[in-house]
C-alpha positions in Angstrom: -21.9 100.5 28.3 -22.4 97.6 26.7 -22.6 94.9 29.6 -26.3 93.9 28.8 -27.3 90.4 29.6 -30.3 88.5 30.3 -32.3 90.3 27.8 -36.1 89.1 27.2 -39.6 90.4 26.2 -42.4 90.6 28.0 -46.0 91.6 27.0 -46.1 95.8 28.3 -49.6 96.1 30.5 -48.5 99.6 32.2 -46.4 102.8 31.1 -45.6 105.9 32.6 -43.9 106.9 29.0 -46.5 105.3 26.5 -49.8 104.7 26.5 -51.7 102.9 23.6 -54.8 104.0 22.4 -57.1 102.7 18.7 -58.6 105.8 17.0 -62.5 105.6 15.2 -63.1 108.1 12.7 -65.0 108.7 9.5 -62.8 109.2 6.2 -64.7 110.6 3.1 -67.9 108.0 4.8 -65.9 105.2 5.2 -65.6 103.8 9.2 -61.4 103.7 10.0 -59.5 102.7 12.7 -56.1 103.8 13.9 -54.0 101.8 16.7 -51.9 105.0 17.8 -49.0 105.4 21.1 -49.4 108.5 23.2 -46.2 109.2 24.4 -44.4 112.6 25.6 -43.4 115.7 23.5 -39.6 116.2 23.8 -36.4 118.3 23.3 -32.9 117.6 21.2 -30.3 119.6 20.2 -27.4 120.4 17.8 -24.0 121.5 19.9 -21.1 122.6 19.2 -17.9 123.1 20.3 -16.5 125.9 19.2 -12.7 125.4 21.1 -11.8 122.0 19.3 -14.1 122.8 16.2 -16.5 119.3 16.9 -20.0 118.6 16.9 -21.4 117.1 20.3 -23.4 113.5 20.3 -24.5 111.1 22.5 -24.3 107.0 22.8 -26.6 105.2 24.4 -28.2 101.5 24.6 -31.5 101.5 22.6 -33.5 98.9 23.4 -36.1 100.3 20.6 -33.4 100.1 18.2 -32.0 96.1 19.3 -35.7 95.8 19.5 -36.2 96.1 15.4 -33.2 94.6 14.6 -34.2 90.9 16.1 -36.3 88.5 14.6 -39.9 88.3 15.3 -40.1 84.5 16.4 -37.2 85.5 18.8 -38.8 88.3 21.0 -41.8 86.0 21.0 -40.4 83.3 22.3 -40.7 84.2 26.1 -36.9 82.9 26.3 -33.2 84.6 26.8 -32.6 86.2 23.6 -29.1 85.2 22.4 -26.4 87.7 22.5 -23.8 86.0 20.2 -26.5 86.1 17.6 -27.7 89.3 18.2 -25.0 91.8 19.6 -25.4 94.7 21.5 -23.6 96.9 19.1 -27.6 95.9 16.7 -28.6 98.3 19.8 -26.3 101.7 20.5 -27.3 104.8 18.6 -25.1 107.6 17.9 -27.9 110.7 18.7 -27.8 114.0 19.2 -28.5 115.7 23.1 -32.6 115.5 24.2 -34.6 114.7 26.2 -38.4 114.4 27.4 -40.9 116.8 28.2 -41.8 115.3 31.6 -41.6 118.1 33.6 -45.7 120.5 33.8 -45.3 124.2 33.3 -41.4 123.9 32.4 -40.5 125.8 29.3 -38.4 123.3 26.4 -35.5 125.8 26.5 -35.2 125.0 29.9 -35.4 121.3 29.5 -32.9 121.9 27.0 -30.6 123.7 29.3 -31.0 120.9 32.3 -31.1 117.9 29.3 -27.0 119.8 27.9 -25.9 119.6 31.7 -27.0 115.8 32.7 -25.7 114.0 29.6 -22.8 116.3 28.0 -21.8 118.2 30.7 -22.1 121.8 29.4 -23.4 124.3 31.2 -25.1 127.3 29.1 -27.1 130.4 29.4 -30.5 129.7 27.8 -29.2 133.2 26.3 -26.9 131.0 24.0 -29.6 128.4 23.5 -30.8 129.0 20.2 -34.3 127.3 18.9 -34.3 126.0 14.8 -37.0 124.7 14.3 -40.1 122.2 15.7 -41.6 119.3 13.7 -44.0 116.0 14.2 -41.9 113.0 14.7 -42.9 109.0 14.3 -46.4 110.4 12.4 -47.4 107.3 12.0 -47.6 105.9 15.6 -47.4 109.0 18.1 -47.2 112.6 16.2 -45.1 113.7 19.0 -43.5 116.6 18.5 -40.2 117.7 19.1 -38.1 121.0 19.1 -34.9 121.5 18.1 -32.2 123.4 19.2 -28.5 124.9 18.9 -26.3 125.9 21.5 -22.3 126.5 20.5 -20.1 125.6 23.6 -16.4 125.6 24.3 -14.3 124.2 26.7 -14.8 126.3 29.8 -18.6 125.4 29.7 -17.7 122.0 31.1 -18.7 122.0 34.1 -19.0 117.6 34.5 -18.5 114.3 32.5 -21.7 114.2 32.0 -23.4 110.7 31.6 -27.3 111.1 31.7 -29.3 111.2 35.3 -28.2 108.9 37.5 -31.9 108.6 39.2 -33.3 107.7 36.2 -30.8 105.1 35.5 -29.5 106.9 32.2 -26.5 105.7 31.0 -25.0 107.4 28.3 -21.4 108.3 27.0 -20.7 112.0 24.7 -19.4 112.0 21.9 -17.2 114.0 20.1 -16.3 114.2 15.8 -15.2 115.8 13.6 -16.7 118.1 10.8 -15.4 116.0 8.1 -16.7 113.0 10.5 -20.0 114.3 10.3 -20.2 114.4 6.8 -19.7 110.6 6.7 -22.0 110.0 8.9 -25.2 111.1 7.2 -24.5 108.1 4.6 -22.7 105.2 6.9 -25.2 103.0 7.9 -22.8 101.3 10.1 -23.4 104.3 12.6 -27.4 103.7 14.2 -28.2 107.6 14.4 -32.2 108.6 13.8 -33.7 110.8 11.3 -34.0 114.2 13.7 -29.7 113.3 14.3 -29.6 113.3 11.0 -31.7 116.2 10.3 -30.4 118.4 13.0 -26.3 117.1 11.1 -26.9 118.9 7.9 -28.6 121.9 8.9 -26.0 122.6 11.0 -23.9 121.2 8.0 -25.6 123.5 5.3 -26.7 126.4 7.2 -24.5 127.4 10.6 -21.1 125.8 10.0 -19.5 128.9 7.3 -16.5 126.5 6.1 -18.8 123.3 5.6 -19.4 122.5 1.9 -20.7 119.1 0.7 -18.3 117.0 -0.5 -15.4 119.3 0.2 -15.2 119.1 4.4 
């Protein structure tokens, strides 16, 4: 998964995932504009394996995170990126199991169920998937909605090794960490983890996991 090469950046003129727009409006009588992006809404899940007392995440290469770590002048040159100067690790993230809502008419909880099986390999009944909350993310650029779910799994539910949807060229690695490791991850900036991962993990540790206490795990 970490064999990334021949990286270069070009202008994005047509995408089925992101659609830029410019909003014109008046606020308190003043004309304003705001550049924004329409993207798919999404779902994510905190997964807890109660057989082995571990939390389950996915590790994957995120081009946007990699892009954000590269100096602006190096992304606009049109030349291949120097992978010695910018190692692949800059774009490797640890995230909750998640997916986009790109199937019209499909309930979000069903999309979540499918993503859990595809990415992490667990077949979880819909009745065992609990909605935690919904919120807006990337409020300065997209304002897309994300729904957060929770599911407890057991080793008996494991159907496949996971890894993502091959037909969509997904490449994800399933990562399991202990409860003490989860506490450490909250403030460990060496781990590239997005806000949803931090929020979901903290929610679990403080609201769901019966024995977790800050500073004692």
